[in-house]
N, C-alpha and C positions, 0 to 999 in steps of 0.2 A: 173856569170850572169845567165847562163843556170841552174845551181844548185838552185839558188834562185827562179827562175820561177817554177822549178819542185817542190820545197818544198812548194811554195805558193799554187800550184794546189792540192797537196796531204794533206795539213794541214787540219785536221778535224775541223768542225765547232762546235758550242756549242752543248752539249749532254744533254738531260733531257726532261721531259714532257713539252708539250707546255702549257703556261699559258693562261687561258681564258681571252680574252679581254672583255672590257665593251660591245662592239657590239655583241660579241658571247653570252654573258649572256642575253642581251636584245632580241636576236633572239630566244634563248631557251624559255624565258618567253612569247614572242609573239606566238611561236608555241604551247605552252601549252594553252594559252588563245584561240587560234584558234581551238584547239582540243575540248575544252569545248563548244565553239560556235557551232561547227559541231554537237556535240552530242545533243545540245539543239534545233537544227533546226528540225522542223517537216518534215517528208517525204511527207506528204499530202495523205498518204495511210493508216494512222493508223486505221481508222474506216471502212476500206473496208470489213473486215470479221466479224465485230461486228454486233450483232443483239440486238434489244431492249430487255432489261431485262436479259442480259447474264453476268455472272461473272466468273472470273478465281479464282481458289482456290487450295491450296495444300491439298491433302488427304492422308490417310494411309489405305492400304488394310488390313482389319482385318479378313476377311474370304473369301475363294475361293472354288467354287464348279466346278470341271472339268468333271462332268458326261456327259455333252454334247460336250466334246472335243474329237476329233478323231485323233489318231496318224497314219499318213501314211508315213512310213519311217522316214526321218528327218523332215517332214513337219507336222504341227499341223493345223487342220481345225475344225471349229465348233464355240462353244460359251463357254465362261467362265462366271459363275454367281459370282458376287462380292458383298461384303459388304464393304463400304468405310466410314471412319470417316473423316469429314472435320476438318482440322487442322489450317486453316487461314480464315480471312474474317468474314463477319457478321454471317455466319452460322457455326462458329467454334463449334465443339463438337457434331454436329448432325451426325447421321448415316443414310445412305440410301443404297438401293440395286440398282445395275446396272449390265450391261453386257459388255463383251469385245468380239467382233466378230473377228474371225481369218479367213482370206481368203485363206490361204494356200500359201502365199508368204512370205518367211522368211525375205526379206528385208523391208517389210512393217508391218508385224504382230508384236505385242508385247504380251508377256506372263507375267502375274502377279502372285506373290506368297504372302502369308500372311507376313506382315511387310514391304512390298514395299511402297515407297512414289510415289504418282501419281499426275499428273496435271489433275484437274477436271474442266470441263466446266459446269457451273450451269445455267439453264434456270429458271428465277424467274417469278412467276405469278404476276398478278396485285394485289393480296391480300398480296404479300410479302413472299410467301412460295416457296419451291423448286418444280417446275413443272416437270423438267427433268434434269438428270445429266448424263454427258458423261465422262467416264474415257479416257482422250486423249492420254496420254503416261506416261512413267516414269518421275518423277520430278527430274530434273537435274540442276535447277537454282543455288541452293546452292553449288553444287559440281563444277559447272562451275566457279562461283565467287571465290571459294576457290583455284581452280587450277590456275586461272589467278593471284591471289594475291601471291601464292607461287612462280609462275614463275617470276613475277616482282621483288619480294624480292630477289630471287636467283640471278637475273641479277644485281641488285643494289649491293648486297653483294659482288659479284665477280668483277664487273666492276667499282664500285664506282660512281663518277660523270658521267663518260661515260655511265654507266648503266642507270642513270636517263634519259639521252638524248635518249638512245635506247628505253626505255619504252615509252617516249613521242612520238617518231617516230612510234612505234608499234601501240599505241592507235590512233594516228592521222591517220594512214593508214586505220585502221578498220572504224573509224568514217567517213572518206572521201568516202570510198566505199559504206557504208550502207546509209549514209545520203545525199550524193551528186551524185555519179555516177549512182547507180542503179535506184534511183527515176528519174534522168534526162533521162535515156534511156526509162523508162516506159512512160514518158511524151512526147516522140517523138524525142529526140535527137538521131542522128545517132550514133550507138555504137562505130564505129571507131573514129570519131571525138571527142566524149565525152571522150573516154578512153585515147586518145593521150593527150588531155588537162589535164585530171586528173593525168595521169602518169607524165607529166612534173611538175605539182605541187608537187606530192609525191616525185619525184626524187630530186627536189630542197630542199624541207624541210628535207628529210632524210639525204641527202649528206651534206648539210650545218650544220645540227645538229651534225652529227658525225665528219665531217672533219673541221668544223668551217668556218667562212666567210674569207677564205684564198685563195691563188692561188691554193693550193692543192685541195680544195673543188671545185673551178671553173673548174679545169682540169677534176676531176672526173665527174662533172655534164655534161660537154661538151661531154666526151666520152660516158657516159651512154645514154644521150638523142640522140646522133647520132646513137647509136645502136638501140634504141627504134624506131626511125623513119625508119631506114633501115629494121628492122624486120617487121614493119607494112606493108611496101611496099612488102616485100617478102611473107608475110602471105597472102596478098590480091592476089598476082599473083598465088601462088601455090594452094590456096584454090579453085579458079575458074578453074585453069588448071586441078586439080584432080576432079572437079565437085563434091565438097563436100557441102552439105547443113547443115545449123546450127542445124537441128533437131536431130543430133547425140548426142547432149548434153542432159543430164537428165533434165526433166521438161520443155524443150523448147516448146514442143507442148502444154503443160498445160498453158503456157503463152498466146498462141494464143487462146485457148479455153476459157480463162478467160476474153476475150474481147480486148486483146492487139494485134489485127491483123496488126497494123501498124509496129510492130517490124520486122526488117530485121534479121532473124535468122542467115543467112550467115555472115553478118557483126558482129553479136554478137559473132559468133565463131572466126572470125578473131581477134576481139579485145581481146578475151581471150588468144590468142597465145602470143601477145607481152606484155599483162598485166601480164601473169603468169611468163614470163621470165625476166621481168623488174627488179625484186629483185636481181636475179643472175647477171644481167648487172651492177647494182649499186655496188654489192659486188666486181666484177672483176675490174671495173673502179677505185674504191676506193683503192684496193690493188695496182694497177699499179701506180696510182697517188701518193700514200703514199711512195712507193718505190722510185719513181723519185724525189719526194720532199726531201726525206732523203738523197739521193745521192747528190742533189744540196746543201743541208745544210752542208754535210760533206766535199764536194769539191766545194766551191763556184765558183772557176775559171773554172770549167768544161765547155767545149764548147757545143753548142747546138747539134752538130752532135754526140758527145760522149754521151750526156745525152739521146738522142734518141736511140742510140745503146744499152745503158744500159736498157732503157725502153723496147726495143724489146726483149732483153734477158729475162727480168723478165716476160713479158707478155706471152712468149711462154710456160714457165713452168706453170704459173697460169692458162692460158686458157686451157691447156691440161687436167688438172685434173677437172676443172670446167665444161667442156663439159660432161665428164663422170658423174659428180655429177648430172647435169641436166637430163641426160638420166635415171639414177637410180631413181631420184625423180618422173619423169613422169611415169616410168614403173609400179609403184605401182597402178596406176589408171586402168590399163588394164590387170593385171596379171591373174585374174580369167577368163577373156574373152579368152585370148590366151590358157590357160590351158584347157578350154572347147573345143576349136577347136582341140587341140592336142589329147585330150581324145577321141574325136569322129572320129579321123583319117582323118580329112578333109585335102585335099592336100594343100600345102603351097601356090600354085598359086591362089587357091580359097580364101584362107585366106587374102592374101595381096590385093585382089581386092574387098573385102568387105568394105563398106563405113565406118563402125566403126573402122576397122583397118587402113584404109587409112587416116582417120581423125587424128588418134593418131600418125601416121608416120609423117604427115605434121606438127602437133603440136610440136612433139619432135625435128625433124630435122630443122625446121625453127627457133625454139627457140635456138638451138645450133648454127645455122648459125649466128644469131644475136649476140650470146655470143662471138663467135670468132671474129666478126667484131668490137666488142667493144674494143678489145686489140689494134689494130693499130690506131683506132680513138683516144683512150685515150693517146697513145704514141705521136701521132702527136699534140694533144692539149697540152700535157705536154711540148713538144719541143718548142711550141710557148709561152705558159703562164709562165712556170717555168724557162726556160733558160733566161739568160741575163748576163749583165756585173757583174763581181765579185764586192762585196762591197769594198769601199775604205779602205785602211789600216788606 
């Protein structure tokens, strides 16, 4: 009798890829349609920078005069005289002269050479001619589209049907951020509240697309959302405890000067912490949920306690490497800043008390806090959702 019970517990369950159910396929199609809807939604700010009689066009630099350009070490300052041929739009084929002013700031300046493609802003007169033309920047639209297509095809080629779902979740996330979250905050929604709501939507769509409408997906969703909520609370506390203001982020002040004085930049900074780490939380929760689900399938009679113990063992290994991954991902954002302080010989105590450094410390460590918290939350959710009585023989 004991041997039969032992054999029943250890007897593996069915092995093989999970078949897509009808509801999973419907959910994939619904997510795809929702993605298209998001992209079709206007933000309400499309015409904010448009002026009457202005057009965008692709141009090609055919001649450059650098006589008024001054090289000061690695920095260029002065003016480039350009001749540009319009390659798209109603003025295609026309050539005009323009200038490119360099302010001596490498991160903002752009330098053109003959043969370069450029985005050109044309100011059209009432008579229908070109009144003024501004060479805005290098033209990268075609390259961006090409890179995205190559990336998507690569994912689908390697991952198959799962790759299709990954592409949908990727595009859905981009559409939701650009068309829903950012415009909502500009209209006056509190950044923390808006980000929590959107993160919940993204977490549900992404996890259920990848994991299916299953107990495994529900386990991963519960763990990830628990981590997001706790991370948002930790981010709120530590941001105010460290007395960090949201103006540490690039272009934050520009938003205020653009007329959006209602924006709470500190809340914007807080929302960025848990929004940035939410992807890693989804990854970790799905890894743990998948491992626990597979254990349950292989050993249907496993007890809830043993399933939780197995989940804890898996989560410790996964969370250990994921925290370091998050640290490395964030470190690239402030590498140059830290190198600058080191090169100038600034004492470390001075460095860690600078608001720019403190903000990155809070951003990184709070994100890692949340990531580690996801592990026990997912294991606990898996113990409740996945565990149960073994199926009848």
